[in-house]
C-alpha positions as CSV (number, residue, x, y, z in Angstrom):
1,M,-0.1,0.1,-0.2
2,A,1.1,3.4,-0.7
3,E,2.6,5.5,2.2
4,V,0.4,8.6,3.1
5,L,1.8,11.9,3.6
6,K,0.2,15.1,4.9
7,F,1.8,18.4,5.4
8,D,0.1,20.9,7.4
9,D,1.9,24.0,6.3
10,L,3.6,23.0,2.8
11,D,4.1,26.8,2.0
12,S,6.8,27.0,4.7
13,L,8.8,24.2,2.9
14,L,8.9,26.0,-0.5
15,L,12.3,25.5,-2.1
16,L,11.6,27.2,-5.7
17,K,8.8,28.4,-7.9
18,N,9.7,28.4,-11.5
19,G,6.6,27.4,-12.9
20,N,6.2,24.6,-11.0
21,Y,6.4,24.6,-6.8
22,L,9.3,22.5,-5.2
23,Y,9.3,21.8,-1.8
24,K,12.2,20.5,0.5
25,V,9.9,18.1,2.9
26,P,10.7,15.7,5.7
27,F,10.6,12.1,4.7
28,R,11.5,8.9,6.3
29,D,14.0,10.5,8.7
30,C,15.5,12.5,5.8
31,L,14.6,15.1,3.3
32,A,12.9,14.9,-0.1
33,C,11.9,17.0,-2.9
34,L,8.4,17.1,-3.9
35,K,7.4,18.7,-6.9
36,V,4.2,20.0,-7.7
37,Y,3.4,20.2,-11.8
38,Y,0.5,22.4,-11.2
39,G,2.0,25.9,-11.0
40,D,0.7,29.7,-11.1
41,R,-0.2,29.7,-15.0
42,S,-3.8,29.9,-16.0
43,W,-5.4,26.8,-18.1
44,W,-5.4,29.0,-20.9
45,Q,-1.6,29.4,-20.5
46,Y,-1.1,25.9,-20.1
47,V,-3.5,25.1,-23.4
48,S,-1.8,27.6,-25.5
49,K,1.8,26.6,-24.7
50,S,1.0,23.0,-25.3
51,V,-0.5,23.7,-28.8
52,G,2.5,25.7,-29.6
53,N,4.9,23.1,-28.4
54,I,3.2,20.2,-30.4
55,L,2.2,21.9,-33.6
56,V,5.5,24.3,-34.0
57,C,8.3,23.2,-31.6
58,N,7.9,19.4,-31.9
59,Q,7.9,19.2,-28.2
60,T,5.6,17.3,-25.7
61,S,2.8,18.8,-23.9
62,F,3.0,21.6,-21.3
63,M,-0.3,20.3,-19.3
64,P,0.6,19.5,-15.9
65,K,0.1,15.8,-15.9
66,G,1.6,15.3,-19.4
67,R,4.8,17.3,-18.1
68,L,4.7,14.8,-15.2
69,K,4.4,11.8,-17.3
70,T,7.0,12.8,-19.5
71,E,9.3,13.3,-16.8
72,R,8.7,9.9,-15.2
73,E,9.5,8.3,-19.0
74,V,12.5,10.1,-19.3
75,L,14.0,9.4,-15.9
76,R,13.6,5.8,-16.7
77,I,15.1,6.1,-20.2
78,W,18.2,7.8,-18.9
79,R,18.4,5.8,-15.7
80,E,18.7,2.6,-18.1
81,A,20.9,4.1,-20.4
82,G,23.5,4.6,-17.6
83,F,22.9,8.2,-16.6
84,R,22.5,9.4,-13.1
85,V,19.3,11.2,-12.4
86,F,17.2,11.9,-9.3
87,G,15.7,8.8,-7.9
88,L,11.9,8.6,-7.3
89,Y,9.6,7.5,-4.5
90,E,6.6,6.3,-6.2
91,D,4.7,4.4,-3.4
92,V,3.5,7.9,-1.7
93,V,0.4,9.6,-1.6
94,V,0.2,13.4,-0.6
95,E,-2.9,14.8,1.0
96,N,-4.4,17.9,-0.5
97,L,-2.7,17.7,-3.8
98,P,-4.1,16.8,-7.3
99,E,-3.8,13.0,-8.4
100,G,-1.1,12.7,-11.0
101,G,0.2,16.3,-10.4
102,Y,3.3,15.7,-8.2
103,M,6.2,13.5,-7.9
104,L,8.5,12.9,-4.8
105,F,12.1,12.9,-5.7
106,E,15.3,12.3,-3.6
107,F,16.7,15.3,-2.5
108,V,20.2,16.1,-3.3
109,D,22.2,19.1,-2.2
110,R,25.3,19.2,-4.5
111,P,26.8,22.0,-6.6
112,K,25.8,22.6,-9.9
113,F,27.7,23.3,-12.8
114,V,26.6,26.6,-13.2
115,D,28.1,27.6,-9.6
116,Y,31.0,25.6,-10.0
117,F,32.4,27.1,-13.3
118,A,31.4,30.6,-12.4
119,D,33.7,30.3,-9.0
120,K,36.9,31.8,-9.8
121,S,38.4,30.5,-6.5
122,V,38.6,27.4,-8.6
123,P,41.6,27.7,-10.6
124,L,41.1,27.5,-14.4
125,P,42.7,24.2,-14.8
126,E,40.8,22.7,-12.2
127,R,37.7,23.8,-14.0
128,L,38.9,22.9,-17.4
129,A,39.8,19.2,-16.1
130,M,36.2,19.2,-14.7
131,W,34.8,19.9,-18.2
132,E,37.1,17.7,-20.1
133,R,35.9,14.9,-17.8
134,F,32.2,15.6,-18.8
135,L,32.7,15.9,-22.3
136,P,32.9,12.0,-23.2
137,V,30.0,11.6,-20.8
138,W,27.9,14.1,-22.6
139,H,28.9,12.6,-25.9
140,R,28.0,9.3,-25.3
141,R,24.4,10.2,-24.5
142,H,24.3,12.1,-27.7
143,A,25.7,9.0,-29.5
144,L,23.2,7.0,-28.0
145,A,20.5,9.1,-28.9
146,I,21.4,9.2,-32.7
147,E,22.0,5.5,-32.5
148,R,18.6,4.6,-31.2
149,R,16.8,7.5,-32.9
150,E,15.4,8.6,-29.1
151,P,14.8,12.2,-29.0
152,R,14.0,11.6,-25.2
153,L,17.8,11.1,-24.6
154,I,18.4,14.7,-25.5
155,H,18.2,17.6,-22.9
156,E,15.6,20.0,-24.1
157,N,16.4,22.2,-21.4
158,G,20.0,21.5,-21.4
159,D,22.4,23.8,-19.5
160,L,24.7,24.3,-16.8
161,K,22.0,24.9,-14.2
162,H,20.5,21.1,-14.7
163,V,23.7,18.9,-14.0
164,M,25.1,18.7,-10.4
165,I,28.8,17.3,-9.4
166,M,28.1,14.1,-6.9
167,E,30.7,13.3,-4.4
168,D,31.9,10.2,-6.2
169,G,32.8,12.2,-9.2
170,E,29.6,11.3,-11.2
171,F,27.5,14.0,-13.1
172,L,23.8,14.1,-12.3
173,F,21.0,15.5,-14.8
174,F,17.6,16.8,-14.0
175,D,14.7,18.6,-15.3
176,F,12.7,16.6,-17.9
177,E,9.2,18.1,-18.1
178,M,9.4,18.0,-21.7
179,V,11.2,16.5,-24.9
180,F,11.5,16.6,-28.4
181,R,9.3,13.9,-30.3
182,S,10.6,13.7,-33.7
183,K,12.8,10.3,-34.5
184,R,14.1,12.1,-37.8
185,R,15.7,15.1,-36.3
186,V,17.6,13.7,-33.4
187,K,21.0,14.9,-34.8
188,E,19.4,18.5,-35.2
189,F,18.1,18.2,-31.5
190,V,21.7,17.1,-30.4
191,A,23.1,20.0,-31.9
192,R,20.8,22.4,-30.3
193,E,21.4,20.9,-27.1
194,I,25.3,21.3,-27.7
195,L,24.8,25.1,-28.6
196,A,22.7,25.5,-25.6
197,F,25.4,24.3,-23.2
198,L,28.0,26.3,-24.7
199,K,26.4,29.7,-24.7
200,S,25.2,28.6,-20.8
201,L,28.9,28.1,-20.3
202,G,30.0,31.3,-21.9
203,K,27.3,33.3,-19.7
204,T,29.0,31.4,-16.6
205,V,32.6,31.7,-17.1
206,G,32.7,35.0,-19.0
207,W,34.2,36.6,-22.3
208,E,37.7,36.0,-21.4
209,E,37.3,32.5,-20.5
210,W,35.1,31.2,-22.9
211,P,37.3,30.8,-25.8
212,V,39.6,28.5,-23.3
213,F,36.5,26.2,-22.8
214,L,35.6,26.1,-26.4
215,K,39.0,25.3,-27.7
216,S,39.0,22.6,-25.0
217,T,35.6,21.5,-26.3
218,A,37.1,21.0,-29.9
219,R,39.9,19.2,-28.9
220,H,38.2,17.0,-26.4
221,Y,34.7,16.2,-27.3
222,P,35.0,12.9,-29.5
223,D,33.0,13.4,-32.3
224,R,34.3,16.3,-34.4
225,S,31.3,15.9,-36.8
226,L,28.8,16.5,-34.4
227,L,30.5,19.7,-33.5
228,E,30.9,20.7,-37.0
229,Y,27.1,20.0,-37.6
230,T,26.2,23.0,-35.2
231,H,27.2,25.3,-37.5
232,A,24.9,23.9,-40.2
233,F,22.0,23.6,-37.7
234,A,22.3,27.3,-36.9
235,F,22.9,28.9,-40.3
236,R,22.1,26.1,-43.2
237,N,19.1,24.1,-42.1
238,P,17.8,22.1,-44.8
239,N,14.5,23.2,-43.9
240,P,14.0,26.4,-45.8
241,I,11.5,27.7,-43.1
242,L,13.7,26.9,-40.4
243,R,16.6,28.4,-42.0
244,L,14.5,31.8,-42.8
245,A,13.6,31.8,-39.2
246,R,16.8,31.6,-37.8
247,T,18.1,34.3,-40.3
248,I,15.6,36.5,-39.1
249,D,16.2,35.5,-35.5
250,R,20.0,36.3,-35.6
251,K,19.4,39.5,-37.7
252,Y,16.5,41.0,-36.1
253,R,15.9,39.8,-32.8
254,K,18.0,41.1,-29.7
255,G,18.6,37.7,-28.3
256,G,20.0,36.6,-31.5
257,R,22.8,39.2,-31.3
258,K,24.0,38.9,-27.8
259,P,27.5,37.8,-27.6
260,F,26.3,34.4,-26.0
261,S,24.0,33.4,-28.7
262,K,23.8,30.1,-30.0
263,Y,24.7,31.5,-33.3
264,N,28.0,33.1,-31.8
265,A,28.7,29.9,-30.3
266,A,28.4,27.9,-33.7
267,R,30.6,30.6,-35.1
268,R,33.4,30.4,-32.6
269,L,33.1,26.7,-31.9
270,L,33.7,26.4,-35.9
271,G,36.7,28.5,-35.5
272,E,38.3,26.7,-32.9
273,L,37.8,23.4,-35.1
274,D,39.2,24.9,-38.0
275,S,42.3,26.3,-36.2
276,Q,43.2,22.7,-34.9
């Protein structure tokens, strides 16, 4: 039988509000993370976002129960593929919460990539060594996704905020509420994730150190052709509609012209590859 949990003052346990509600709750003589997928958005916002995700972005539903279902499936797929993700407590019921609208995760308090790589008290060679240790793990997942034609192995919200450094040296990945759906476009989604991580890395380490990390990526990421493909993804997409959309994005939208945009990441990465 499921274990029933009741929290008289859940608001006092709020850990983070980011569209969902995350609570740090006492559980079995330790702590757990309660994630409630019903956030502060209206039903119209959920529906309109879901329509955009499905019809335009080739992503899964934004509806609360849909995001929960997706995250549970992705956690299983990543875990079975050998990647570290949060553990789940599935034999629990929390009173006064909507059925099918929450999950209870293990609570992990470890440094995130975004904090570690931003910490200038850690010498640059040490941070570079950490990044170079991450690259083959990152590539193994990309290669598996392409081999299996499995878009759920791509981190749709991949950036330095969603990787933790564990005590045993492994990397823990999280935040899998939405994923891409097309099995034909997996390589494209890999390129998107690579650029998302690189631009997040640039924002984190700063303009002076970013070239050092890009050079390291060009040298140590195991598949040069995938890195080269990021430039084609950004500038020469075979789909004329997407190619036009990205041209407009980089020329006219403020985000597309930022120093740490995906376009600048693709240009600079290709420059590092060409210089080797």
